[in-house]
Each structure stands twice: as structure tokens, then as C-alpha cells.
KESEDO-316421 format. One record per residue: y, x, z of N, C-alpha, C, O in turn. Coordinates in steps of 0.1 Angstrom, whole numbers, plus 2048, in hexadecimal, padded with zeros to 3 digits. Layout:
REM KESEDO-316421
YXZYXZYXZYXZ...
***
This chain:
REM KESEDO-316421
BD264CBC4BC364BBBEBB8650BC9BB8659BD2BB0648BC6BA064ABD6B9B65DBCAB9C65FBBEB99663BD4B91670BD2B8366ABCCB7B662BD2B8366FBC1B77673BB8B66672BC1B6367DBC6B5C666BC5B5266CBC9B4866EBC2B4566ABB6B40676BCDB3867ABCAB27672BCDB27669BD6B1D675BC8B1166FBC9B0A677BD4B0A684BD6B0066BBDCAFD674BEBAF667FBEAAF7689BF2AEB67FBDDAE3689BDBAE168ABCCAE0680BC5AE0696BC6ADB698BB8AD2690BB3AD468CBA7AC568DBBBABE687BB4AC4675BB1AC066DBA9ACC673BB9AD4666BB0ADF661BADAE3656BABAE7670BACAF366FBA2AF166BB92AFB667B8CAE366DB8CAE8669B7EADF659B7DADD657B71ADB651B84ADC63DB8AAEA640B8DAEF63FB82AF4644B97AFF63FBA0B0F63FB94B1A639B94B0564AB89B1364DB7FB11644B71B1A643B69B0363DB6FB00638B60B0462CB60B01622B67B0E62EB54B17624B4BB0861AB46AFC61DB45B0F60AB45B0E601B3CB0C605B32B1660BB2FB04606B28B07601B1AB0E5F6B0FB105F7B03B105EDB18B145E1B12B225DFB17B295D8B0FB275E2B20B325E1B28B3D5ECB26B495EAB24B365FAB28B3D604B2BB41604B3CB4A60BB40B395FDB44B405FDB50B2E606B58B22606B54B3660FB65B2960FB69B1E607B70B215FDB76B1060BB6FB08606B6FB035FEB86B005F4B8CB06609B85B09605B98B185FFBA0B23604BA1B125F4BA2B215EBBA8B265F4BB1B335F3BB0B255FBBB8B2D608BC2B34612BBBB3F616BBFB2D616BAFB32622BABB4061AB9EB4A621B9BB3E60EB99B47606B92B56603B9FB61602B9BB53602BA9B5C5FDBB3B63609BBBB6C608BC2B5B616BB7B62622BBCB6A627BAEB7362FBAFB67622BA1B6F625B96B7C621B97B87628B97B77610B97B82604B96B9060CBA3B9B60FB9FB8B60CBB0B91611BBCB9661CBB9BA061DBC0B94628BAFB9F634BABBA762EBA2BB1634BA4BA7625B9ABAD625B8FBB5617B94BBB610B8CBB4613BA1BBF606BA4BCC608BA0BD2600B98BD1614BA6BE3615BA5BE7617B94BF1613B8FBDE61BB8EBE161DB82BDF60CB7DBE8605B7BBD2609B7CBD45FCB78BDD5F0B78BDF5E8B6FBE35F0B88BEC5E7B8EBF95EAB82BFF5E3B79BFB5F6B85C085F7B7EC055F4B6BC0F5F1B65BFE5F5B67BF95F3B5CBFC5E1B59C035DBB51BF15DCB66BF45CDB5FC025C8B64C045BCB61C0A5CEB6AC195C9B70C1F5CDB61C245C4B5AC1F5D9B5DC285D4B4FC235D1B44C2B5CEB3BC145CFB42C105C6B37C125B6B38C165AEB30C105B4B44C155A6B42C265A6B44C2A59CB3EC2B5AAB47C3B5AEB44C3E5ABB35C445A1B30C385B6B30C3F5B9B20C395AAB18C405A4B11C295A6B1DC25599B16C3258FB1CC3958BB13C3358CB21C3A57FB27C4957AB1DC4D570B17C4F58DB1FC5A58AB17C59589B07C62583B01C4F58EB01C4F58CAF5C4257AAF4C3E575AE9C40577AFDC3856BAF9C4955DAFCC4B553AF6C51564B06C6055CB01C6A55DAF6C6F553AF0C6B569AF4C6F56CAE6C6A564ADCC72560AD3C5B560ADBC5B55BACFC59550AD0C4E54BACCC66548AD9C6353CADDC6E538ACDC6E52DAC7C73541ACAC7E541ABDC7B53AAB0C81534AA8C6C53EAB0C6253BAA4C6052BAA7C5F524A9DC5F525AB4C5D517AB5C6B510AB1C6B506AA9C74514AB4C8250DAAFC84515A9FC8C510A98C8251AA9EC7F51EA8DC77513A84C7950EA79C6E511A8CC61506A84C654FCA88C674F4A7FC684F7A96C6C4E6A97C794E3A96C7C4D9A90C834ECA9EC924E8A9FC914E5AAAC864E7AB0C9C4DFAB2C9D4DAAC0C984CCAC5C9F4C3AC0C8F4C9ACDC884BEACDC804C2AD8C7F4CBAE0C784B3AD5C6C4B1AE4C644BCAE2C644C4AEBC5B4C0AD5C4F4CCAD1C5C4D9AD8C5A4DCAE3C644DDAD3C694E7AD7C694E8AE5C624F0AEAC6F4DFAEBC714DEAFAC654DFB02C654E5B0DC5B4D8AFDC484DCB03C4B4EBB05C4E4F2B0EC474EEAF6C404FDAF4C4C507AFCC4950FB04C56506AFAC5E510B03C5B50CB11C5B515B19C594FFB16C564FEB25C45504B27C42508B32C3B506B1CC3150DB1CC3351CB1EC2E523B27C3A521B14C3F532B16C47535B23C46540B28C4E52EB29C50531B32C49532B40C4B539B4AC40525B3CC3752AB47C2B532B4BC24535B55C2D535B3DC1F541B3BC2954EB41C25556B49C3854EB39C3E559B42C3C559B4EC36562B54C4254DB56C4054FB65C31554B6AC3055EB70C2A54EB68C18553B6AC18563B6CC1656CB74C1C562B5DC1A577B5DC25579B65C24584B6BC2F574B67C35581B6DC3457EB7FC3A584B88C2B575B82C2C573B92C1E57FB95C1B586B9FC1757DB87C0B586B86C11595B86C0C59EB8DC1A596B7FC205A4B7DC255AAB88C235B6B8AC2E5A0B92C315A3B9BC285A6BA9C2C5AEBB1C1C59EBABC1359FBB0C0F5AEBB2C0F5B6BBCC0D5B0BA4C045BEB9FC105C9BA0C0D5D5B9EC1A5C7BA1C245D2BA4C275D1BB6C285DBBBDC285C5BBBC2F5C8BC7C215C5BD4C255CABDFC185C1BD5C0C5C0BDAC015C8BD8BFE5C9BCCBF75D1BE2BE75D7BDDBE05CFBDABD65CDBE2BE05C7BCEBD95C1BCEBC95CBBCCBC85D7BC8BBD5BEBD1BB35C6BCEBAD5C4BBFBB55C2BB6BA15C6BBDB9B5C7BB1B9A5B9BAAB9C5B4B9FB965B3BB7B925A3BAEB9E5A1BA9BA159FB9EBAA59FBB8BB2599BB2BBD59CBA5BC3594B9EBBD5ABBA5BC15AEB96BBA5ABB8CBBD5AFB81BAF5A4B8DBA659DB7FBA858EB7BBA6587B71BAC58AB88BB057CB8BBBC57AB85BBC571B7CBC9584B88BD2581B87BD7583B72BDF57DB6BBC958FB6EBC8594B61BC6585B5ABCD580B51BB657FB62BB3572B56BBC569B5ABB7560B54BC5564B60BD0558B66BD455EB5FBCD55EB55BDE567B5DBEA569B4EBDF565B40BDF55CB38BDA56CB42BD3568B31BCE55DB2EBCD55AB22BC8553B38BC7548B36BD3540B37BD1534B3BBD8542B37BE953AB39BEF539B30BF7530B2CBED549B26BF254CB1BBEE549B10BF6548B06BE2547B0FBD6541B06BD6536B01BD3532AF6BDA52EB12BDA520B0BBE951BB0BBEA50FB0BBF2521B0BBFD51DB09C01520AF8C0A51BAF1BF552CAF4BF9529AE8BF1522AD9BF3522ACDBE651BAE4BE1510ADABE8505ADDBE64FDAD4BF34FFAE7BFC4F9AE5C014FAAD6C024F2ACCC0250AAD9C0D509ACFC0E50AAC0C1850BAB9BF850BABEBF2507AB1BF34F9AB0BF74F5AA5BF14F2AB7BED4E6AB9BFB4DEAB3BF94D5AABC0A4E1AB7C154D9AB3C1B4DFAA8C264DBAA3C134EEAA2C1A4F2A96C0D4F6A8AC09500A85C0A4EAA89BFE4ECA7EBFF4EFA75BF44F0A6FC0D4F2A6DC0D4EFA60C0D507A60C0C50EA55C0E50BA67C1051BA6BC04525A6FC04530A74BF651AA69BE8520A73BE952FA6EBE8539A75BEA52FA60BEA545A5FBF354CA66BF1559A68BFD546A6CC0554FA74BFB553A80BF655DA86BFC540A82BF3541A94BE4548A95BE054CAA1BDB54BA8ABD1553A8ABD355FA8DBCB566A94BE3565A84BE4572A88BE8574A97BE457EA9EBF156BA9BBF9570AA8BEC56EAB2BED574ABCBE0565AAFBD4567AB7BD0574AB8BD057AAC3BCC57AAACBC6584AA8BCB592AB3BC4599ABABD9591AB3BDF59BABABE0595AC6BE159EACFBE058DACBBE158BADCBD058DAE1BCE592AECBC7588AD9BB858EADABB65A0AE1BB15A5AEABBE5A5AD6BBD5B0AD4BC15B6AE3BBB5BEAEBBCE5B0AE3BD55B5AF2BD05ADB00BD35B3B0ABCA5A2B00BBD5A2B0ABB55A7B0BBB05A5B16BAE5B1B03BA35B9B05BA75C5B09BA35CAB13BB15C9B01BB45DAB06BC15DBB0CBC55E6B0EBCA5D2B0FBD65D7B17BDB5D1B20BE65D4B23BD25C6B29BD55BEB33BC45C4B3BBBA5C1B35BC45CBB46BBA5CEB4BBB45C5B53BB85C1B5EBA95C2B4EB9E5B9B50B8B5BFB4BB875C7B43B865B7B53B775B9B4FB745B2B43B755A6B40B6B5C0B37B675B4B2DB655ACB2CB6C5A4B24B585A9B34B5459BB36B6058FB3CB61584B37B66592B42B72588B44B77586B32B7457DB2AB7F590B32B8258BB23B80587B15B86582B0CB7358BB17B68582B10B64572B12B6056BB09B6556FB1FB6A565B1FB7655BB21B7554FB24B7F560B1EB8B55BB1AB8F55CB0AB97556B03B86566B06B8D568AF5B8255FAEBB8555AAE0B77560AF0B69557AE8B71548AE8B77542ADFB70545AF2B73532AF0B7F52AAE9B80520AE3B8A535AECB99535AE8B97537AD5B9C52FACDB90543AD0B8E545AC7B87539ABCB8C535AB1B7B534AC3B75528AC0B7E51DABFB81519AB4B82517ACAB8D509ACCB9450DAC1B96505AB8B9B51BAC0BA5517AB6BA3517AA3BAB512A9BB9651FAA1B94516A96B8D50DA95B8F508A8AB85505A9CB864F4AA1B924EFA9DB934E5A96B9E4F8AA1BAD4EBAA2BB54EEA92BBD4E6A8EBB04FBA8BBB2501A7FBAF4F8A73BB64F3A6BBA34F7A74B9A4F3A70B9E4E0A6BB9F4DBA61BA04DCA7AB9E4CBA7BBAF4CAA71BB14C3A68BB84D4A76BC44CFA77BCC4CDA6ABD54C6A67BC24D8A61BCE4E0A56BC34DFA49BB84E2A4CBC44DCA41BBD4DAA33BBC4E9A2FBC54F1A2CBAF4EEA2FBAD4FBA2ABA0500A23B94501A25BAB505A16B9D509A0DB92511A14B93517A1FB86511A0CB7A516A15B7D528A13B7A52EA1DB8152CA0DB8553BA0FB9253FA19B9454BA1BB9B535A1DBA453AA28B9A533A34B9D538A3EB9052CA36B8A52AA41B84533A46B84534A53B7E53CA3BB73549A3DB7D554A41B7D55BA4BB86553A38B91566A3EB94562A4AB9256BA52B9A554A4FB9F552A58B95556A69B9755BA75B8A54FA61B7F54FA6EB7A55FA6FB79564A7BB78568A63B75578A66B8157CA6EB8057FA79B8A57BA69B9657EA72B9857FA80B9B587A88B94574A7FB91573A93B8657BA9AB86581AA5B79578A8EB7057FA94B6F58CA94B67593A9AB7C592A88B7D5A4A8DB895A6A96B8A5B1A9AB9259BA9AB935A0AA2B915A2AB4B975AAABCB87596AB4B7C597ABDB765A4AC1B785ABACAB6C5A5AB4B635B1AB2B6B5BCAB7B655C2ABFB775C0AB3B805CBAB1B835CAABEB7F5D4AC3B875C2AC7B8D5C0AD0B835C5ADDB875CDAE5B765C1AE0B6D5C0AE9B6A5D3AE3B6F5DBAEBB625D7AD6B635E1AD6B695EEADDB645F8AE2B745EBADAB815F2AE0B845F4AF0B8A5FCAF6B7E5E8AF3B815E7B03B745EAB06B735EAB13B6B5EEB01B5C5F2B08B5D601B02B56608B09B63609AF6B67619AF6B7161BB04B6E624B0BB7D613B08B82617B0FB7B615B1DB7E61DB26B7460CB1EB6B614B2CB6561BB2DB6161FB38B60622B20B5762CB20B5B638B21B55642B25B68637B1EB6C641B1CB76649B2DB79653B34B7763EB2DB82640B3EB73641B48B75649B52B6563AB47B5D63CB52B5964AB55B58651B5FB5664FB42B5165DB3FB5B667B42B59673B42B66663B45B6D672B4EB6A66FB57B66679B5DB6A665B5EB6E664B6CB5E66BB70B5E673B79B51666B69B4A66BB6CB4567BB6DB3E680B76B4B682B62B4E68FB60B54694B67B5169FB6AB5F68FB6EB6A694B7DB5C691B88B5869BB8FB58689B88B52689B9BB4868FB96B4168EBA0B40698B8BB3369CB8AB396AEB8DB336B7B92B486AFB87B4C6BCB8DB516BBB9BB506C5BA1B576AFBA2B586AFBACB4A6B8BB9B4A6C1BC1B406ADBB2B336B0BB7B2D6BFBB8B276C4BC1B306C4BAEB316D5BABB386DABB4B326E2BBBB456D8BB8B4B6DFBBEB496DABCFB4B6E2BD9B466D2BCFB446CCBE2B386D1BE8B376D6BF4B2C6D1BDDB1F6D1BE3B196DEBDFB1B6E5BD5B0F6E0BEAB006E8BE5AF96E6BDDAF36DBBDEAF76F0BD1AE96E7BC5AE26E4BCAADE6D8BC9AD96ECBD4ACC6EFBD9AC96E5BE6ABD6E3BE9AD16E0BEAACE6D5BF3AD36C8BF3ACD6BEBF8AE06C7BEDAE76BEBE6AF26B9BF4AF66ADBF5AF56C2BFEAFB6BFC0AB076C8C05B056D1BFDB126C6C0AB206C8C0CB1E6D7C0EB156DCC15B2A6DFC07B286EDC07B306F1C10B336E7C17B376FCC15B3E702C1EB50702C20B57701C2AB52702C10B5D6FEC0AB636F3C0CB6F6F1C0EB5A6EAC0CB606DBC0DB626D7C1EB696CFC23B566E0C24B596E0C33B666E3C39B6B6DDC43B6C6EFC30B796F5C35B856EDC2DB8F6EBC33B846EAC20B916E7C19B926DCC1CB9D6D9C1DB866D0C1FB8D6BFC20B826BAC2BB826AEC2CB7A6C1C32B786BBC41B7F6BDC47B896B6C47B7F6C9C51B836CDC5AB916C7C61B936C3C6CB986C8C57BA56C3C5BBA66AFC5ABAF6ABC62BA06A5C54B9C69CC53B95696C5CB9868BC60B8C69BC61B86696C6AB8769EC79B7E69DC80B936A6C7DB956A7C8BBA46A1C8ABAB6A4C94BAA69BC80BB7693C7FBB3683C82BBB67BC85BA8681C80BA2675C85B99675C8EB95669C90B9567BC94B8F67CCA2B9B67ECAAB99677CB4BA7685CABBB3685CB2BBB675CB2BC0670CBCBBD66FCA2BC6667CA7BBE65ACABBC364FCABBAF65CCAFBA664FCAFBA3654CC2BA364CCCCBA065BCC2B9E663CD2B91661CCEB8E656CD3B86667CC7B7D661CC5B74670CCAB7A67BCCCB6666FCCAB5B67BCCFB5A681CC2B5C67BCB7B5868DCC2B53694CB3B496A0CB7B4A6A8CC0B3F69ECAEB2E6A6CB8B2A6ACCA8B296A3CA0B296B9CA4B1F6C0C9CB186C8CA4B1A6CDCAFB0B6C7C97AFF6CAC9AAFF6D6C90B006D4C84AFD6E2C94AF86EFC90AEC6F2C8FAE66F8C98AE36EFC81AD66EFC7EAD06FFC79AD7704C71AC8705C7CAC2712C75AB370DC71AB0702C76AAB713C68A9E713C69A9A724C6DAA172EC6BA8C722C72A8972CC7CA82734C72A7A730C69A86744C74A7C74DC6BA81748C5DA76747C58A87745C56A89740C48A84750C3FA7E750C34A88759C45A87768C3CA7576CC3BA70772C32A6F768C45A61765C46A58756C3BA4F754C34A61752C3FA5E745C2DA5E74BC27A54751C25A6874FC22A6C757C13A62761C0EA5C760C04A5E770C1BA54776C1BA45770C1AA3C777C15A44766C1DA33766C1EA3375BC17A2875CC12A3974EC10A38747C05A40749BFAA3A747BF0A4F74EBF7A57752BF0A5D749BEFA5C73EBF4A6674DBE8A77746BE8A76737BE3A7E72FBE7A6A734BD9A6B727BD3A6871DBE1A6F715BE6A5B721BE7A5C717BF5A68719BFDA6D710C03A6C723BFEA7B724C0AA83719C02A8D712C07A80718BF8A8E70FBF4A88700BF0A8F6F7BECA7C701BF3A756F2BF5A756ECC05A746E1C09A756F6C0DA7D6F2C1DA866EFC1EA876E5C25A916F5C19A9F6F5C16AA16E6C17AA56E0C20A9D6E3C07A9D6D9C04A996CBC0DAA06C2C11A8E6CCC0FA876C2C1CA8A6C2C27A866B8C2DA936CFC31A9C6CCC39AA86C7C37AAE6C3C41AAC6C6C2EAB96C2C25AB96B5C29ABF6AEC32AAF6B1C1CAA969DC1EAA8695C2AAAB68AC2DAA469EC31AA269AC40AAE696C48AB268DC4FAB36A1C45AC56A1C50ACB696C47AD068EC4EACB693C3BAD368BC34AD067CC35AD8672C34ABF67BC38ABC66AC3FAC066DC4AAC3663C50AC1673C4DABF66FC62ACB66EC61ACC668C6CAD966DC5DAEB66FC5CAEB665C5AAE165FC55AF965FC5EAFF652C55B06655C49B0F65DC48B0264EC40B08651C32B1664FC33B1A646C3BB20655C2CB2F652C30B36651C39B4164DC39B30655C45B36656C4EB2F667C57B3766FC5BB25669C59B2167BC5AB25682C4FB2767EC44B2568FC54B27698C47B1B6A3C49B176A7C54B166A7C3FB086ACC3EB0B6BCC38B076BCC2CB106CAC3EB156D5C31B076DEC36AFF6DFC40B0A6E4C28AFE6F3C2BB086FCC2DB11700C25B05701C3CB0C70BC3FB0971EC3BB11727C39B0071EC3AAFF727C36AF1727C2EAED71DC28AEB736C2EAD9735C26AD372AC29AD2720C22ACE72AC34AC571DC40ACC717C4EAC6712C58AD9718C4BADE711C54AE7705C52AF0708C4AAE76F9C56AE56F0C50AF36E6C60AEF6E4C6CB026E0C5AB076DBC66B086CBC63B086C4C59B076C7C71B096B6C6CB176B2C75B176B4C81B226ACC6EB2F6A9C74B2B697C79B2968DC71B2D697C85B29689C89B34684C8FB33684C9CB4167DC89B48678C8FB43668C95B39661C93B4D666C9DB4B660CA9B4065ECB1B3D652CB3B38669CB7B2C66DCB9B2C675CC9B31681CCAB2866ECD2B26675CDEB1E681CDFB1A683CD3B1A68ACE6B10698CE7B0268FCE7AFA690CDDAFF682CF5AF367BCEFAF067BCE0AE667FCDAAFA674CDCAF5673CC9AF667DCC2AF467ACB6AF9689CC5AF7691CBCAE869ACC4AE169FCBBAE569ACCFADA6A1CD6ACB694CCDAC1697CC7ACE68DCCFAC3681CCAAC4681CBBABB679CB8AC8684CB3ACC687CA5AC0695CA6AB4694CA4AC86A2CABAC36ADCADAAF6AECB0AA56B5CACAB16A6CB8AA36A4CBCA9769ECB5A8B6A1CB5AA1691CACA9868CCA2A94695C94A8A695C8CA9E69AC95A9D6A7C8AA976AFC8AA926B3C7FA966B5C97A8B6C4C99A7C6BDC99A726C2C93A7A6B2CA1A6B6AEC9DA676A8C90A5C6A6C8EA706A6C89A6C69EC7BA696AEC72A5E6B1C6BA736B4C74A716C0C68A5F6C8C70A546C9C6AA616CCC7CA546CFC84A4A6CAC7EA426D3C7BA486BEC7CA3D6B3C76A3E6B6C67A366B0C60A466BEC61A476B6C54A406C2C4AA436CEC4DA386C1C3EA2F6CDC3AA386CBC2AA3A6C1C25A3B6D6C25A426D6C1BA386DBC11A366E7C13A306D6C05A2B6DBBF8A2E6E7BF6A3A6EBBF8A236F0BF2A296FFBEDA2B6F8BE0A266EEBDCA346FFBD9A356FFBCBA2B703BC1A2C6FFBB5A2070CBC7A16716BC3A0E70ABC3A0370CBBDA0F6FEBCAA026F7BC99FC6F8BD69FA6EEBDD9F770ABDC9EF705BE59F4708BF69F7713BFC9F36F7BFA9F66F6C05A016F3C08A086F0BFFA076F3C17A176EFC1BA176FBC1EA10705C1CA226F8C26A33704C2DA336F8C39A336ECC37A326FFC44A376FDC50A45702C56A4670FC57A546F9C5BA59705C63A5D6FAC6DA5B6EEC6DA65703C76A6F6F8C81A7B6FFC80A7D70AC7BA836F9C87A946FAC89A996FBC8FA946F3C96AA4700C95AAF702CA0AB56F9C9FAB46F0C96AC16FBCAEAC86F1CAEAD66F3CBBAD56F2CC7AE16F5CB4AED6F1CB9AF06E6CBCAEF6DFCB2AF56DFCC7AFD6D3CC6B096D6CCCB086DCCD7B136D4CC9B226D3CD0B2F6C7CCFB356C6CC4B336BFCD9B386B5CD9B446B5CDCB456BFCE3B526AFCDCB5B6AFCE1B626A4CE4B5D69ACDFB6E6A1CEAB76696CE7B8269ACE9B886A2CF0B8668FCDDB93693CDABA368ACD8BAD68ACD1B9E681CE4BA767ACEBBB067DCF1BB0689CF3BBD672CF9BC6678CFEBC567ED0EBC2677D18BC868CD0CBC8692D1ABBC69CD16BBB6A6D1DBB169AD0BBA76A4D0CBAD6B1D07BB66B2CFEBA66BCD0FBA36C9D0ABA36C8CFCB996C2CF8BAD6CDCF1BAB6CDCE1BA46DBCDABA76E7CDBB996D1CD3B906DDCCDB936DECBEB976D4CB9B916E7CB6B906E6CA9B856E3CA4B7C6E5CACB836DFC9AB766DDC93B706EDC92B646F0C95B7A6F5C8DB6F704C8DB6B708C9EB62710CA0B72703CA6B6C70ACB5B60701CB5B56705CBAB626F5CB1B576EFCB7B4B6F3CADB406EFCB3B496F7CA6B416FDC9EB3470CCA4B2870DCA4B41715CA7B4071FCAAB3C71DCBAB36728CBEB3D715CC2B3470FCCEB2970BCC7B22715CC7B23702CBFB1C701CB8B1170ECB6B07710CBCB17714CADB10720CAAB0A72CCB3B02734CB0B1272ACC2B1272FCC7B01727CD1AF772ECD3B0171BCD4AF6717CDAAEA717CD1ADE716CD6AED719CC1AE371ACB9ADA727CBCACE728CBEAE272FCBBADB740CC0AD473ECCFAC9741CD1ADD739CD8AD573BCE2AC7733CE2ABE737CE9AC4726CD8ABB724CD8AB2723CD0AAA71ACCFAB3732CC6AAE73CCC1AA5745CCAA99746CCAAAC74ACD1AA6755CDEAA3753CEBAA075ACF4AA3744CEAA97739CF6A8D738CEDA83737CF5A8A738CE6A7D737CDBA7972DCCCA6E72BCC7A86728CC8A89724CC1A81714CC0A79710CC9A8270ACB4A7C700CB5A866F8CC5A836F5CD0A8E6F7CBFA956F3CCEAA66EDCD0AAD6F2CC7AAB6E9CD5ABB6E1CD5AC26EACE0ABC6EFCE9ACF6ECCDFAD46EFCEAAE06E8CE7AE26E6CDBAE96E4CF1AF36DBCEEAFA6DBCFBAF66DCD07B0B6D9CF2B0E6DBD00B1F6CFCFFB246D0CF4B256C9D06B2C6C0D09B3B6C5D0EB3D6C5D1AB456CBD04B4E6D0D08B5A6CCD13B616D4D1AB5A6C2D13B5F6B5D1CB5C6BAD28B656BFD2EB506B9D2CB4C6C0D38B4E6CFD3AB556D5D42B466D4D2FB4B6E3D31B5C6E7D35B5F6F1D3CB626E1D2FB716E4D31B726E4D41B7D6E6D47
***
């Protein structure tokens, strides 16, 4: 399974995780796609098993065709239709088990198997009209299976189930004389099957996505700093250092880190208060997230007023460019005071370190790279603050 994603910032978390009240699916397409990818392996297994299970029962019920019709042309036609359904379901199940089907492909496989089963069922009902009451019960069971046990979008299940239900009712009323009471009972049975199936499918969608949302929110709380919305040091040490280093080594890319520290932050807290200090931190974090590449770079609140940006596939010039842009933007930023009286201005200092992890290069750990950036940061502070200091470890070596 894929890891639970976390929203980019606390301000967008609620919108990103909103669930559509009608379908029970996530309203944001990106979140719905992430959820489906997370569940993909489980969905493929469920799809394969359900299709094989249904195919076996569909063929075994050919015994009822023989009991009703005896051996003859109509029995042969119906048994061939049942075998065609089983073959379709079998192929779709084999694809689900043996191929890494995409979400769209899994839905296509589910819809194809369902369409084949419903079409064959309509043929069975047409050739065995004397048993419409039993066919209605069978269709009700099939509808429940389609809504609940064959993984598919609710909209696609409705698009297949509702026309089939309408077609069957027309066929039943035209083929067999029925009393008014029988007609109403048959119609209500199928309406109930569709309503129950759709509501149950919606409820299943809601429950599974609410669980996913709860886990994602817990993951967010574990990985993120609550004030800035950036990743925390726990995330850096447990989930970032190893993978980023391994990726840089595998592909021979440069890796740059930018360590940032807000200048005279204690003075800001002492002069303006901790609430304004928090506002300055949030403003700096927002600038840093906006200036880095989403889903590529990683921004970490490294300490109280220190931030770390990890920039994969970025050389020293790229890291220095980011630091200079951030330095100028933050120096120009005026953070409104929480008291409503004026604004708060601040500057920041930066240490930038770059290393190559290609073949033959002197290998550095990410921890060592951050250590060099930290030394450069304090050099910038000793030399007057509001400036950038950088080193390319490839050249320094």
C-alpha cells in the first residue's frame, strides 16, 4: 500500500480531505486518487476473488436452465451465454491478479464483467419467462453484488444497475400476465434492492474514506510542526535522510540543503511578544514553502526559529538562488502585529551546502551536509546577518 499522504499545509487540509455527501468519495480528485492508489493492491485482490466466485456460481446455475428447459437449443444458448460470462469474468480476474492494473483499468474490468453478467441474465429471463418471480429475486441478489462486492465507482454501478432494472421490469410486464399486486411487489422489490445497494455502497465509501482521513490526519500530526505546517525533525531523521541519500546515490544527482535562521528572534519575542514571534515564524515558513517545489523539495522546521530546505537534484547555484530570493523576500515582509498596532520586520541568515553523490565522488551523509550548512549559517551570523554563505563540497574536497 502507498503511504498516507498529508496535505501541504494546515490551511488546506480540510478542503483536501472533504468527502462528497452523495457518492461518499473524496471531493478533491487528487485526494481520491491517492486513496485509490493506497487501496489498489487490496482492491485488485478483492476484484479477482469476487469475479471468480461469481463466475463459478453463474455457471453452476446452468443446472436451473436444464431443469426448466431440458436439453435443447435454448439450453445450449443459455449455457453458452453463461460460459461467456464466466470467461469474461475469468479474464478480468486474471488481469486483476497477474497484472498491476491501474485504477481506471480495474474499473473497466469490473464494469465489463458486470455488463456481461447482466446482459446474459436478461437473455435468461427472456427465454425462461414463466419464472419471472424467481428472476426478480435473482436480479435483486445480483444488484447487491454489483453495488457492494465488485469494486467499482458508485456512479458506474448505478449506470449499469438502473437501466437493467428498468429493462427487466418492462420485459416482465410484457412477457407474463401479472396481477396489479404482483406488478407492484416485483417493482418494489427491485427498487428496494437498488436503494439498499446504493445506500450501502455509499456508506462503505464513507467509512473507508473516513478511516483513511483519520489515519492521514494522525500521520500529518506526527510528521508536521503544528505552528508552521512544515515537516518536523522526527520526519527528517526517520523518513527523509535515508531515502533522499539513497536516491541521490542511485542516480548520481547533486543534493543541496539550505539551513535558515531568523535573525535576533529572541529580540522579536521580547519586544513584540510571543504571539508576534509565532506570526513571524508562520510568515517565514509560508515564504519557504511557496518558493520550493511541491512534492520535490522538503521543508523542515529544524529548531525554534531554524528551518531546513532539502533540495534534490539541485546544484549549489540553485540553492544559493533560492536562499537569496528568500532572504530578500523576508527582509521586505512586514508581518502585521497580532495586537493590531503596526507590523514586525525581520531578516534571516542562510547556510547553503551542496554535495554530489555520483560515482567516484567523495560520499557525504545528509547529516554531514546539514552540519556543513549549519557552520555556514553561523558564519553568516558572525559576519553581520541577513546574508548567505555557501559551499560546494565537491570543490571543497
